[in-house]
N, C-alpha and C positions, 0 to 999 in steps of 0.2 A: 503492499500498500504506502500510494506515493502522495503527500501531504503537496498544495498550491507551495510553488516557490517562493511567492511575494508578499514574503516576512522576514522578520529578523529574530533574533532574542538576542537579551541584554546577560552578561555576568557577572558574577564578582567572588575572587578568589585572594585566596592568601596562599605566598608560595613559599616553599620550602626555608628552612634558617639556614642559613647561609653567613660565617664570619660575623655571627652575633646579631642577624638580626635578619626579619622578611620583607617584602614589600606585598601590596596589596594591585592588583588587575581588575580593573574593571573599565565595559564596555559594552560596546552593541556589535555582533554579527554581522556579516555580507547578507544583501539576501539569498534566498536559496538556489543552491546548483545539483542538477540534477546527479545523480549517481546512482544509477542501476535502478531498480524499483523503489527509490530511499532518495535522498538529497542529503547536500553538508553544506556549511558554510565558514567564508574564512574570516578568520579576525587578523585584528595587530593594532597596537598601542605602545604606552610605556604605561609604566608599573608606577607609584609612589614613589615620592621622592623620602627615603627614609636613610642615614645614614651620613646624610650628605651625598648622595647619588640618584640616579633612575639608570634602569636596567630595559631595552625594550623586547618586545617578542611579537610573533606570529604564527599564523597554523591554519589548520584546516577541525572543524569538528567529526566527530565520527557521524556513523549514519545516526537517521531517525530513530530514535526509542520511543516505540506509541504506549502512551499508557491506557489504564481503564476509562479514563474519560474521554478519550478520545482527544487528549491533547498529545503534544510531543516533546521532547529536550534531546540533546546533545550533549557526549562527553568532547572534553577539551583535554589534553596533557602535552607537555613541552618545556623548553628550556627558554629561560631570558638569556639578551643578549651579554656577554662579559663586561663588567666594569669595576673598576677598584680590584680586580687580579680574583675576582669570584661572578658565579651565576646562580641561578633559582631554579628548581624545575616548581612545577604545579600542575594539578589535574583536578578534576572537578566537573559538574553538569552545567549547563545554563537554565536558563529560568521558563517552562513551557510554554506553548503557545499552541493554539487552536489550530 
């Protein structure tokens, strides 16, 4: 089952701790991109400023995961860019969408 592609998802994640701090990733995905019988979204942005610096990130979500109420969500995972001699990992799911 593939949901229409004309929608976006919001996301809010906290990164792993590295160099004794973490960062927040917050934003909105691109519109849906057809992917087999499902769809994915691209996303990119900059983390919160912590410990005097930011990191950048980008990626593609996993395919849609449909919920009992008919809405769906997507998984996100990856690593930030290197800054101040370290990076951070992140993983999570975005906000559901009908």
